[in-house]
C-alpha positions in Angstrom: 55.4 96.2 -162.8 55.9 94.6 -166.3 57.8 91.4 -166.6 61.0 92.5 -168.4 62.9 89.8 -170.2 65.7 89.9 -170.6 66.1 92.6 -168.0 68.3 95.5 -169.1 71.5 96.6 -167.5 70.6 99.4 -165.1 67.1 97.9 -164.6 65.9 96.7 -161.2 66.2 93.3 -159.7 65.3 92.0 -156.2 69.0 92.7 -155.3 69.3 96.2 -156.6 70.3 97.8 -160.0 71.5 95.3 -162.5 75.2 95.7 -163.5 75.4 92.8 -166.0 73.2 90.5 -167.9 74.6 87.3 -169.5 72.4 85.1 -171.7 72.1 81.4 -170.8 69.9 80.3 -173.6 66.7 81.9 -175.0 64.8 81.7 -171.7 67.3 82.5 -169.0 69.9 85.1 -168.1 72.4 85.5 -165.3 72.2 89.0 -163.6 74.7 90.6 -161.3 74.3 93.6 -159.0 76.7 95.3 -156.6 75.6 93.1 -153.8 74.0 89.9 -155.2 72.6 88.3 -158.3 71.0 85.2 -159.7 69.0 83.9 -162.7 66.0 85.6 -164.4 63.8 83.3 -166.5 61.2 84.2 -169.1 57.5 84.0 -168.4 57.3 81.0 -170.7 60.1 79.2 -168.9 58.6 80.1 -165.5 55.2 78.7 -166.5 56.9 75.5 -167.6 58.6 74.9 -164.2 57.0 72.6 -161.7 54.8 74.7 -159.2 56.9 73.5 -156.3 60.0 75.3 -157.5 58.5 78.5 -159.0 58.7 80.2 -155.6 60.9 79.8 -152.6 61.6 81.8 -149.4 64.2 83.7 -151.4 63.0 83.6 -155.0 59.9 84.5 -156.9 58.4 86.0 -160.1 61.1 84.5 -162.3 64.0 85.6 -160.2 66.2 82.8 -158.6 68.9 84.0 -156.2 72.5 83.0 -156.7 73.3 81.2 -153.5 70.9 78.2 -153.6 67.8 78.8 -155.7 69.6 79.2 -159.0 70.1 75.4 -159.1 66.4 74.8 -159.2 65.8 76.7 -162.5 69.2 75.6 -163.8 68.4 71.9 -163.5 64.7 72.2 -164.4 65.5 74.1 -167.6 68.6 72.1 -168.5 70.6 75.3 -168.8 73.8 73.3 -168.9 73.0 72.9 -172.6 73.6 76.6 -173.1 77.0 76.8 -171.4 79.9 78.0 -173.6 81.7 74.7 -173.5 81.3 71.1 -172.3 83.8 71.4 -169.4 82.0 74.4 -167.9 78.6 72.7 -168.5 79.7 69.6 -166.6 81.2 71.8 -163.8 78.1 74.0 -163.3 75.7 71.0 -163.6 77.6 69.2 -160.9 77.5 72.3 -158.7 73.7 72.6 -159.3 73.2 69.0 -158.3 75.3 69.5 -155.1 73.3 72.7 -154.3 69.9 71.0 -154.7 71.0 68.0 -152.6 72.2 70.3 -149.8 69.6 73.1 -149.8 66.6 71.7 -151.6 66.5 68.0 -151.0 62.7 68.0 -151.0 62.9 68.9 -154.7 65.7 66.5 -155.7 63.5 63.8 -157.1 61.5 66.3 -159.0 64.6 67.5 -160.8 66.1 64.0 -161.4 68.7 64.4 -158.7 69.6 61.1 -156.9 69.8 61.4 -153.1 73.1 60.8 -151.5 73.8 57.4 -150.1 73.7 57.4 -146.3 71.6 60.5 -146.0 74.5 63.0 -146.0 73.6 66.5 -147.1 77.0 67.2 -148.6 78.0 66.0 -152.0 
C-alpha cells in the first residue's frame, strides 16, 4: 500500500475512512474518522523521529492515534509551531507534555519532557 501524504478525505486510516484532514505544518496532518483519529506524518518526518517512538502498541507506519500516541509525534516534531495561534499552541503543547508524562514516561527524556517531582504520573 503506498504511503499517501497527506491522506485524502475518504481514504483509509487504521481507524476507518477519513472524514477530515487538517494540516499541522508541512509534515503532519490531523485526521478524523467516525470512530477515532490521530496524526499522520510524512515519510520524511517519520524517518527523522527517534526509533523508539516511531512505533508503539497502537501506532505505526506514520499513524499516531489520538488518545496517547499523538503526543509523541507532536513533541518530537514541534508541531506547536504550526498551531493557528499562540494560546492554542501553549494549550496543546501542555496537553502533549501531560500525555507523555502519564502514558509514555519512558520516552519523556527523549522528548525533552521533565519528569514530575515525586514520581506522580499525573500532571
